[in-house]
N, CA, C and O atoms as a GROMACS GRO file, in nm:
protein
  472
    1MET      N    1  -1.114   0.275  -2.416
    1MET     CA    2  -1.076   0.240  -2.253
    1MET      C    3  -1.119   0.332  -2.150
    1MET      O    4  -1.047   0.338  -2.050
    2ALA      N    5  -1.219   0.401  -2.155
    2ALA     CA    6  -1.272   0.488  -2.043
    2ALA      C    7  -1.351   0.439  -1.948
    2ALA      O    8  -1.456   0.380  -1.973
    3ARG      N    9  -1.294   0.465  -1.803
    3ARG     CA   10  -1.414   0.400  -1.670
    3ARG      C   11  -1.421   0.500  -1.555
    3ARG      O   12  -1.340   0.575  -1.500
    4ARG      N   13  -1.555   0.471  -1.541
    4ARG     CA   14  -1.536   0.589  -1.441
    4ARG      C   15  -1.637   0.522  -1.311
    4ARG      O   16  -1.752   0.480  -1.323
    5VAL      N   17  -1.557   0.525  -1.191
    5VAL     CA   18  -1.621   0.523  -1.062
    5VAL      C   19  -1.726   0.628  -1.063
    5VAL      O   20  -1.708   0.748  -1.087
    6ARG      N   21  -1.869   0.553  -1.027
    6ARG     CA   22  -1.981   0.675  -1.004
    6ARG      C   23  -1.982   0.695  -0.870
    6ARG      O   24  -1.943   0.804  -0.828
    7LYS      N   25  -2.023   0.603  -0.789
    7LYS     CA   26  -2.067   0.642  -0.685
    7LYS      C   27  -2.058   0.489  -0.545
    7LYS      O   28  -2.070   0.369  -0.567
    8VAL      N   29  -2.035   0.553  -0.424
    8VAL     CA   30  -2.049   0.452  -0.351
    8VAL      C   31  -2.135   0.463  -0.240
    8VAL      O   32  -2.120   0.546  -0.150
    9TYR      N   33  -2.235   0.370  -0.246
    9TYR     CA   34  -2.366   0.343  -0.169
    9TYR      C   35  -2.387   0.282  -0.046
    9TYR      O   36  -2.474   0.196  -0.041
   10PRO      N   37  -2.319   0.312   0.061
   10PRO     CA   38  -2.328   0.242   0.188
   10PRO      C   39  -2.455   0.248   0.263
   10PRO      O   40  -2.545   0.320   0.220
   11ILE      N   41  -2.470   0.184   0.364
   11ILE     CA   42  -2.587   0.173   0.474
   11ILE      C   43  -2.491   0.276   0.554
   11ILE      O   44  -2.371   0.257   0.531
   12ALA      N   45  -2.519   0.376   0.639
   12ALA     CA   46  -2.451   0.500   0.719
   12ALA      C   47  -2.427   0.436   0.821
   12ALA      O   48  -2.307   0.411   0.835
   13LEU      N   49  -2.518   0.383   0.930
   13LEU     CA   50  -2.470   0.352   1.031
   13LEU      C   51  -2.488   0.223   1.104
   13LEU      O   52  -2.604   0.183   1.110
   14HIS      N   53  -2.391   0.147   1.161
   14HIS     CA   54  -2.393   0.002   1.160
   14HIS      C   55  -2.330  -0.017   1.331
   14HIS      O   56  -2.269   0.077   1.383
   15TRP      N   57  -2.347  -0.111   1.385
   15TRP     CA   58  -2.313  -0.177   1.514
   15TRP      C   59  -2.223  -0.249   1.458
   15TRP      O   60  -2.230  -0.290   1.342
   16PRO      N   61  -2.092  -0.280   1.568
   16PRO     CA   62  -1.979  -0.349   1.517
   16PRO      C   63  -2.048  -0.470   1.546
   16PRO      O   64  -2.146  -0.470   1.620
   17GLU      N   65  -1.997  -0.589   1.485
   17GLU     CA   66  -2.070  -0.729   1.496
   17GLU      C   67  -2.160  -0.770   1.387
   17GLU      O   68  -2.223  -0.876   1.390
   18SER      N   69  -2.170  -0.673   1.277
   18SER     CA   70  -2.243  -0.665   1.156
   18SER      C   71  -2.215  -0.653   1.035
   18SER      O   72  -2.113  -0.585   1.022
   19ILE      N   73  -2.255  -0.686   0.946
   19ILE     CA   74  -2.227  -0.712   0.838
   19ILE      C   75  -2.301  -0.547   0.747
   19ILE      O   76  -2.420  -0.516   0.748
   20VAL      N   77  -2.181  -0.461   0.671
   20VAL     CA   78  -2.194  -0.389   0.609
   20VAL      C   79  -2.234  -0.404   0.457
   20VAL      O   80  -2.163  -0.469   0.380
   21THR      N   81  -2.324  -0.355   0.427
   21THR     CA   82  -2.323  -0.393   0.244
   21THR      C   83  -2.311  -0.230   0.180
   21THR      O   84  -2.380  -0.131   0.206
   22ILE      N   85  -2.206  -0.246   0.094
   22ILE     CA   86  -2.158  -0.144   0.020
   22ILE      C   87  -2.198  -0.155  -0.124
   22ILE      O   88  -2.151  -0.250  -0.186
   23ALA      N   89  -2.297  -0.054  -0.202
   23ALA     CA   90  -2.292  -0.100  -0.349
   23ALA      C   91  -2.223   0.022  -0.371
   23ALA      O   92  -2.234   0.126  -0.306
   24VAL      N   93  -2.130  -0.008  -0.500
   24VAL     CA   94  -2.046   0.069  -0.600
   24VAL      C   95  -2.104   0.050  -0.748
   24VAL      O   96  -2.148  -0.053  -0.801
   25SER      N   97  -2.092   0.173  -0.797
   25SER     CA   98  -2.163   0.158  -0.927
   25SER      C   99  -2.039   0.225  -1.022
   25SER      O  100  -1.987   0.336  -1.015
   26ILE      N  101  -2.018   0.135  -1.096
   26ILE     CA  102  -1.920   0.133  -1.208
   26ILE      C  103  -1.950   0.139  -1.325
   26ILE      O  104  -2.021   0.048  -1.368
   27THR      N  105  -1.908   0.246  -1.417
   27THR     CA  106  -1.944   0.292  -1.535
   27THR      C  107  -1.839   0.236  -1.634
   27THR      O  108  -1.724   0.228  -1.592
   28ASP      N  109  -1.870   0.191  -1.780
   28ASP     CA  110  -1.742   0.189  -1.892
   28ASP      C  111  -1.808   0.266  -1.973
   28ASP      O  112  -1.920   0.238  -2.014
   29LYS      N  113  -1.730   0.392  -2.009
   29LYS     CA  114  -1.753   0.517  -2.079
   29LYS      C  115  -1.669   0.481  -2.230
   29LYS      O  116  -1.667   0.565  -2.320
   30GLY      N  117  -1.604   0.350  -2.242
   30GLY     CA  118  -1.529   0.332  -2.343
   30GLY      C  119  -1.597   0.275  -2.450
   30GLY      O  120  -1.717   0.299  -2.465
   31ASP      N  121  -1.531   0.196  -2.535
   31ASP     CA  122  -1.602   0.135  -2.670
   31ASP      C  123  -1.600   0.015  -2.665
   31ASP      O  124  -1.685  -0.049  -2.727
   32TYR      N  125  -1.493  -0.053  -2.584
   32TYR     CA  126  -1.482  -0.207  -2.573
   32TYR      C  127  -1.559  -0.249  -2.412
   32TYR      O  128  -1.563  -0.182  -2.309
   33VAL      N  129  -1.621  -0.400  -2.444
   33VAL     CA  130  -1.640  -0.467  -2.329
   33VAL      C  131  -1.525  -0.479  -2.229
   33VAL      O  132  -1.417  -0.498  -2.284
   34GLU      N  133  -1.523  -0.471  -2.088
   34GLU     CA  134  -1.404  -0.489  -2.003
   34GLU      C  135  -1.409  -0.564  -1.912
   34GLU      O  136  -1.515  -0.558  -1.849
   35THR      N  137  -1.329  -0.643  -1.874
   35THR     CA  138  -1.336  -0.719  -1.738
   35THR      C  139  -1.236  -0.640  -1.604
   35THR      O  140  -1.117  -0.649  -1.574
   36VAL      N  141  -1.355  -0.558  -1.546
   36VAL     CA  142  -1.303  -0.450  -1.441
   36VAL      C  143  -1.275  -0.478  -1.314
   36VAL      O  144  -1.366  -0.499  -1.233
   37THR      N  145  -1.159  -0.481  -1.284
   37THR     CA  146  -1.106  -0.523  -1.126
   37THR      C  147  -1.124  -0.403  -1.014
   37THR      O  148  -1.047  -0.308  -1.023
   38ALA      N  149  -1.203  -0.404  -0.928
   38ALA     CA  150  -1.236  -0.265  -0.839
   38ALA      C  151  -1.206  -0.344  -0.690
   38ALA      O  152  -1.248  -0.455  -0.659
   39THR      N  153  -1.122  -0.255  -0.608
   39THR     CA  154  -1.068  -0.298  -0.474
   39THR      C  155  -1.146  -0.164  -0.393
   39THR      O  156  -1.136  -0.046  -0.426
   40LEU      N  157  -1.227  -0.221  -0.274
   40LEU     CA  158  -1.275  -0.083  -0.207
   40LEU      C  159  -1.201  -0.128  -0.072
   40LEU      O  160  -1.168  -0.236  -0.023
   41ALA      N  161  -1.191   0.024  -0.030
   41ALA     CA  162  -1.096  -0.009   0.127
   41ALA      C  163  -1.177   0.099   0.203
   41ALA      O  164  -1.220   0.190   0.131
   42ALA      N  165  -1.205   0.106   0.330
   42ALA     CA  166  -1.215   0.200   0.434
   42ALA      C  167  -1.109   0.204   0.548
   42ALA      O  168  -1.043   0.120   0.608
   43ALA      N  169  -1.125   0.356   0.549
   43ALA     CA  170  -1.009   0.428   0.611
   43ALA      C  171  -1.057   0.493   0.735
   43ALA      O  172  -1.164   0.551   0.718
   44ASN      N  173  -1.003   0.500   0.872
   44ASN     CA  174  -0.963   0.580   0.933
   44ASN      C  175  -0.822   0.629   0.985
   44ASN      O  176  -0.754   0.716   0.930
   45THR      N  177  -0.790   0.557   1.101
   45THR     CA  178  -0.629   0.592   1.124
   45THR      C  179  -0.583   0.506   1.065
   45THR      O  180  -0.462   0.528   1.056
   46ILE      N  181  -0.613   0.398   1.005
   46ILE     CA  182  -0.573   0.247   0.935
   46ILE      C  183  -0.626   0.259   0.792
   46ILE      O  184  -0.703   0.353   0.771
   47THR      N  185  -0.597   0.184   0.696
   47THR     CA  186  -0.669   0.170   0.610
   47THR      C  187  -0.694   0.010   0.573
   47THR      O  188  -0.596  -0.063   0.561
   48ILE      N  189  -0.812  -0.034   0.559
   48ILE     CA  190  -0.879  -0.173   0.573
   48ILE      C  191  -0.944  -0.221   0.403
   48ILE      O  192  -1.050  -0.188   0.351
   49THR      N  193  -0.846  -0.300   0.354
   49THR     CA  194  -0.916  -0.360   0.250
   49THR      C  195  -1.057  -0.433   0.266
   49THR      O  196  -1.081  -0.499   0.367
   50ILE      N  197  -1.140  -0.419   0.174
   50ILE     CA  198  -1.257  -0.470   0.203
   50ILE      C  199  -1.273  -0.592   0.129
   50ILE      O  200  -1.332  -0.695   0.163
   51GLY      N  201  -1.209  -0.564   0.017
   51GLY     CA  202  -1.228  -0.658  -0.066
   51GLY      C  203  -1.207  -0.600  -0.247
   51GLY      O  204  -1.213  -0.484  -0.288
   52THR      N  205  -1.182  -0.732  -0.328
   52THR     CA  206  -1.162  -0.706  -0.475
   52THR      C  207  -1.261  -0.777  -0.549
   52THR      O  208  -1.249  -0.898  -0.525
   53LEU      N  209  -1.344  -0.755  -0.621
   53LEU     CA  210  -1.420  -0.757  -0.701
   53LEU      C  211  -1.395  -0.788  -0.879
   53LEU      O  212  -1.336  -0.692  -0.931
   54ASN      N  213  -1.425  -0.894  -0.971
   54ASN     CA  214  -1.395  -0.876  -1.080
   54ASN      C  215  -1.529  -0.858  -1.180
   54ASN      O  216  -1.616  -0.930  -1.132
   55ARG      N  217  -1.571  -0.802  -1.278
   55ARG     CA  218  -1.715  -0.804  -1.347
   55ARG      C  219  -1.705  -0.763  -1.490
   55ARG      O  220  -1.617  -0.683  -1.522
   56LEU      N  221  -1.777  -0.804  -1.566
   56LEU     CA  222  -1.743  -0.796  -1.716
   56LEU      C  223  -1.839  -0.672  -1.699
   56LEU      O  224  -1.932  -0.689  -1.621
   57VAL      N  225  -1.831  -0.583  -1.745
   57VAL     CA  226  -1.870  -0.436  -1.797
   57VAL      C  227  -1.876  -0.418  -1.947
   57VAL      O  228  -1.771  -0.416  -2.011
   58TRP      N  229  -2.011  -0.402  -2.016
   58TRP     CA  230  -2.012  -0.378  -2.142
   58TRP      C  231  -2.008  -0.254  -2.141
   58TRP      O  232  -2.057  -0.192  -2.046
   59ALA      N  233  -1.917  -0.160  -2.302
   59ALA     CA  234  -1.932  -0.033  -2.350
   59ALA      C  235  -2.066   0.034  -2.314
   59ALA      O  236  -2.175  -0.014  -2.342
   60GLY      N  237  -2.048   0.148  -2.251
   60GLY     CA  238  -2.165   0.206  -2.200
   60GLY      C  239  -2.264   0.206  -2.119
   60GLY      O  240  -2.363   0.277  -2.100
   61SER      N  241  -2.199   0.075  -2.055
   61SER     CA  242  -2.345   0.025  -1.938
   61SER      C  243  -2.280   0.074  -1.776
   61SER      O  244  -2.170   0.123  -1.751
   62THR      N  245  -2.347   0.053  -1.721
   62THR     CA  246  -2.298   0.052  -1.518
   62THR      C  247  -2.322  -0.084  -1.505
   62THR      O  248  -2.399  -0.152  -1.573
   63VAL      N  249  -2.241  -0.125  -1.403
   63VAL     CA  250  -2.253  -0.236  -1.321
   63VAL      C  251  -2.268  -0.204  -1.184
   63VAL      O  252  -2.205  -0.101  -1.162
   64ILE      N  253  -2.338  -0.259  -1.053
   64ILE     CA  254  -2.327  -0.215  -0.966
   64ILE      C  255  -2.222  -0.362  -0.872
   64ILE      O  256  -2.227  -0.484  -0.883
   65TYR      N  257  -2.163  -0.300  -0.812
   65TYR     CA  258  -2.049  -0.409  -0.726
   65TYR      C  259  -2.065  -0.409  -0.581
   65TYR      O  260  -2.034  -0.320  -0.502
   66TYR      N  261  -2.118  -0.520  -0.561
   66TYR     CA  262  -2.171  -0.529  -0.408
   66TYR      C  263  -2.060  -0.606  -0.296
   66TYR      O  264  -2.026  -0.724  -0.299
   67PHE      N  265  -2.022  -0.512  -0.210
   67PHE     CA  266  -1.901  -0.587  -0.127
   67PHE      C  267  -1.975  -0.559   0.014
   67PHE      O  268  -2.056  -0.471   0.044
   68TYR      N  269  -1.903  -0.696   0.112
   68TYR     CA  270  -1.996  -0.697   0.215
   68TYR      C  271  -1.836  -0.682   0.323
   68TYR      O  272  -1.726  -0.735   0.314
   69TRP      N  273  -1.888  -0.596   0.408
   69TRP     CA  274  -1.810  -0.555   0.524
   69TRP      C  275  -1.844  -0.580   0.699
   69TRP      O  276  -1.922  -0.527   0.778
   70ASN      N  277  -1.734  -0.698   0.712
   70ASN     CA  278  -1.755  -0.782   0.808
   70ASN      C  279  -1.685  -0.679   0.963
   70ASN      O  280  -1.569  -0.678   1.004
   71THR      N  281  -1.777  -0.622   1.006
   71THR     CA  282  -1.737  -0.492   1.100
   71THR      C  283  -1.715  -0.556   1.255
   71THR      O  284  -1.695  -0.480   1.349
   72THR      N  285  -1.719  -0.672   1.270
   72THR     CA  286  -1.681  -0.756   1.392
   72THR      C  287  -1.593  -0.701   1.473
   72THR      O  288  -1.624  -0.662   1.586
   73LYS      N  289  -1.434  -0.690   1.407
   73LYS     CA  290  -1.362  -0.641   1.502
   73LYS      C  291  -1.300  -0.489   1.481
   73LYS      O  292  -1.182  -0.455   1.486
   74ILE      N  293  -1.414  -0.413   1.457
   74ILE     CA  294  -1.363  -0.283   1.385
   74ILE      C  295  -1.403  -0.177   1.492
   74ILE      O  296  -1.511  -0.179   1.552
   75LYS      N  297  -1.315  -0.095   1.508
   75LYS     CA  298  -1.327   0.020   1.599
   75LYS      C  299  -1.414   0.127   1.569
   75LYS      O  300  -1.395   0.198   1.470
   76PRO      N  301  -1.529   0.149   1.664
   76PRO     CA  302  -1.639   0.252   1.650
   76PRO      C  303  -1.562   0.385   1.634
   76PRO      O  304  -1.488   0.442   1.714
   77ALA      N  305  -1.603   0.422   1.501
   77ALA     CA  306  -1.559   0.524   1.394
   77ALA      C  307  -1.613   0.580   1.305
   77ALA      O  308  -1.706   0.516   1.256
   78TRP      N  309  -1.589   0.695   1.253
   78TRP     CA  310  -1.632   0.730   1.122
   78TRP      C  311  -1.549   0.656   0.989
   78TRP      O  312  -1.445   0.604   1.031
   79TYR      N  313  -1.560   0.646   0.908
   79TYR     CA  314  -1.488   0.578   0.802
   79TYR      C  315  -1.497   0.633   0.675
   79TYR      O  316  -1.610   0.676   0.648
   80GLY      N  317  -1.400   0.646   0.577
   80GLY     CA  318  -1.408   0.702   0.453
   80GLY      C  319  -1.381   0.557   0.364
   80GLY      O  320  -1.316   0.458   0.397
   81MET      N  321  -1.441   0.580   0.265
   81MET     CA  322  -1.450   0.485   0.145
   81MET      C  323  -1.364   0.532   0.010
   81MET      O  324  -1.356   0.648  -0.032
   82SER      N  325  -1.300   0.409  -0.051
   82SER     CA  326  -1.211   0.472  -0.134
   82SER      C  327  -1.229   0.338  -0.249
   82SER      O  328  -1.190   0.228  -0.209
   83VAL      N  329  -1.266   0.343  -0.338
   83VAL     CA  330  -1.269   0.275  -0.459
   83VAL      C  331  -1.160   0.265  -0.557
   83VAL      O  332  -1.138   0.380  -0.593
   84THR      N  333  -1.072   0.176  -0.626
   84THR     CA  334  -0.996   0.169  -0.724
   84THR      C  335  -0.979   0.076  -0.816
   84THR      O  336  -0.976  -0.044  -0.786
   85ILE      N  337  -0.968   0.113  -0.924
   85ILE     CA  338  -0.988   0.041  -1.021
   85ILE      C  339  -0.901  -0.001  -1.113
   85ILE      O  340  -0.891   0.090  -1.195
   86THR      N  341  -0.831  -0.093  -1.144
   86THR     CA  342  -0.670  -0.151  -1.199
   86THR      C  343  -0.702  -0.082  -1.321
   86THR      O  344  -0.817  -0.072  -1.364
   87SER      N  345  -0.618  -0.044  -1.368
   87SER     CA  346  -0.549   0.028  -1.491
   87SER      C  347  -0.546  -0.076  -1.582
   87SER      O  348  -0.516  -0.187  -1.538
   88LEU      N  349  -0.577  -0.058  -1.734
   88LEU     CA  350  -0.567  -0.143  -1.783
   88LEU      C  351  -0.426  -0.170  -1.906
   88LEU      O  352  -0.373  -0.061  -1.928
   89ALA      N  353  -0.370  -0.270  -1.974
   89ALA     CA  354  -0.250  -0.218  -2.070
   89ALA      C  355  -0.284  -0.141  -2.163
   89ALA      O  356  -0.394  -0.155  -2.218
   90GLY      N  357  -0.189  -0.038  -2.201
   90GLY     CA  358  -0.212   0.036  -2.283
   90GLY      C  359  -0.363   0.148  -2.256
   90GLY      O  360  -0.429   0.189  -2.351
   91GLU      N  361  -0.387   0.176  -2.143
   91GLU     CA  362  -0.495   0.273  -2.096
   91GLU      C  363  -0.390   0.399  -2.092
   91GLU      O  364  -0.271   0.397  -2.061
   92THR      N  365  -0.478   0.515  -2.138
   92THR     CA  366  -0.368   0.628  -2.169
   92THR      C  367  -0.390   0.710  -2.043
   92THR      O  368  -0.478   0.681  -1.962
   93PHE      N  369  -0.316   0.803  -2.029
   93PHE     CA  370  -0.300   0.902  -1.854
   93PHE      C  371  -0.422   0.961  -1.879
   93PHE      O  372  -0.497   0.963  -1.782
   94GLY      N  373  -0.461   1.007  -1.977
   94GLY     CA  374  -0.615   1.108  -1.970
   94GLY      C  375  -0.727   0.994  -1.898
   94GLY      O  376  -0.824   1.039  -1.837
   95ASN      N  377  -0.709   0.876  -1.909
   95ASN     CA  378  -0.816   0.757  -1.917
   95ASN      C  379  -0.807   0.717  -1.775
   95ASN      O  380  -0.908   0.674  -1.720
   96VAL      N  381  -0.671   0.730  -1.698
   96VAL     CA  382  -0.706   0.645  -1.551
   96VAL      C  383  -0.708   0.755  -1.450
   96VAL      O  384  -0.669   0.730  -1.336
   97ALA      N  385  -0.757   0.897  -1.486
   97ALA     CA  386  -0.806   0.983  -1.364
   97ALA      C  387  -0.961   0.969  -1.309
   97ALA      O  388  -1.006   1.027  -1.210
   98ASP      N  389  -1.018   0.896  -1.377
   98ASP     CA  390  -1.131   0.854  -1.323
   98ASP      C  391  -1.168   0.715  -1.259
   98ASP      O  392  -1.278   0.673  -1.224
   99ASN      N  393  -1.040   0.655  -1.254
   99ASN     CA  394  -1.050   0.500  -1.208
   99ASN      C  395  -1.018   0.512  -1.046
   99ASN      O  396  -0.947   0.423  -0.999
  100SER      N  397  -1.062   0.611  -0.963
  100SER     CA  398  -1.066   0.587  -0.830
  100SER      C  399  -1.159   0.701  -0.824
  100SER      O  400  -1.196   0.791  -0.900
  101PHE      N  401  -1.190   0.649  -0.664
  101PHE     CA  402  -1.311   0.738  -0.606
  101PHE      C  403  -1.265   0.739  -0.435
  101PHE      O  404  -1.194   0.654  -0.382
  102ASN      N  405  -1.322   0.849  -0.370
  102ASN     CA  406  -1.252   0.856  -0.225
  102ASN      C  407  -1.376   0.961  -0.184
  102ASN      O  408  -1.421   1.062  -0.237
  103ASN      N  409  -1.410   0.886  -0.061
  103ASN     CA  410  -1.542   1.014   0.006
  103ASN      C  411  -1.486   0.970   0.172
  103ASN      O  412  -1.456   0.857   0.211
  104THR      N  413  -1.483   1.080   0.240
  104THR     CA  414  -1.452   1.070   0.377
  104THR      C  415  -1.602   1.064   0.455
  104THR      O  416  -1.713   1.093   0.410
  105ASN      N  417  -1.564   1.015   0.587
  105ASN     CA  418  -1.691   1.017   0.699
  105ASN      C  419  -1.794   0.912   0.622
  105ASN      O  420  -1.904   0.926   0.676
  106GLN      N  421  -1.800   0.822   0.527
  106GLN     CA  422  -1.905   0.783   0.478
  106GLN      C  423  -1.989   0.664   0.540
  106GLN      O  424  -2.104   0.646   0.497
  107ILE      N  425  -1.934   0.577   0.642
  107ILE     CA  426  -1.978   0.469   0.727
  107ILE      C  427  -1.959   0.529   0.878
  107ILE      O  428  -1.857   0.591   0.908
  108HIS      N  429  -2.043   0.510   0.951
  108HIS     CA  430  -2.013   0.508   1.111
  108HIS      C  431  -2.027   0.393   1.161
  108HIS      O  432  -2.134   0.339   1.137
  109VAL      N  433  -1.942   0.331   1.231
  109VAL     CA  434  -1.954   0.214   1.300
  109VAL      C  435  -1.991   0.256   1.410
  109VAL      O  436  -1.903   0.334   1.447
  110LEU      N  437  -2.093   0.250   1.507
  110LEU     CA  438  -2.133   0.269   1.649
  110LEU      C  439  -2.085   0.201   1.725
  110LEU      O  440  -2.040   0.098   1.673
  111PRO      N  441  -2.064   0.212   1.877
  111PRO     CA  442  -2.006   0.138   1.982
  111PRO      C  443  -2.153   0.072   2.000
  111PRO      O  444  -2.254   0.138   1.974
  112ARG      N  445  -2.159  -0.068   2.049
  112ARG     CA  446  -2.260  -0.143   2.070
  112ARG      C  447  -2.279  -0.072   2.227
  112ARG      O  448  -2.188  -0.033   2.300
  113PRO      N  449  -2.432  -0.069   2.255
  113PRO     CA  450  -2.516  -0.006   2.337
  113PRO      C  451  -2.491  -0.081   2.482
  113PRO      O  452  -2.505  -0.203   2.471
  114THR      N  453  -2.464  -0.045   2.593
  114THR     CA  454  -2.462  -0.143   2.726
  114THR      C  455  -2.611  -0.144   2.773
  114THR      O  456  -2.690  -0.052   2.750
  115ALA      N  457  -2.642  -0.270   2.849
  115ALA     CA  458  -2.761  -0.277   2.873
  115ALA      C  459  -2.784  -0.202   3.019
  115ALA      O  460  -2.713  -0.219   3.118
  116ARG      N  461  -2.896  -0.115   3.008
  116ARG     CA  462  -2.941  -0.070   3.129
  116ARG      C  463  -2.964  -0.140   3.251
  116ARG      O  464  -2.980  -0.262   3.248
  117ARG      N  465  -2.968  -0.084   3.343
  117ARG     CA  466  -2.965  -0.171   3.516
  117ARG      C  467  -3.072  -0.062   3.557
  117ARG      O  468  -3.052   0.057   3.535
  118HIS      N  469  -3.210  -0.119   3.629
  118HIS     CA  470  -3.272  -0.039   3.714
  118HIS      C  471  -3.281  -0.083   3.867
  118HIS      O  472  -3.338  -0.011   3.949
   0.00000   0.00000   0.00000
């Protein structure tokens, strides 16, 4: 029952009022097919849960989870991303260490430019 969050792949720069697509790669390093529940969050001065997805992941395979973050009411700033996988019943302590991934300053939400007047 070993799993691993491999990488978070966001598109880096965004205006407020846009949808950010964030791809998360999750690998099942164990010997059994598992339903893997992953939660993605963004953090700056507060933490925002972007979403939770469930996927079936075959033993030894990697699945890409796509999350969509609506940044309409988000303060322009740099945001870190964190992914957490829900532990399975019976999963041993040695196998839960790789059930999360954190990265700082992963996405930069930019302020909307103002129109120039001539």
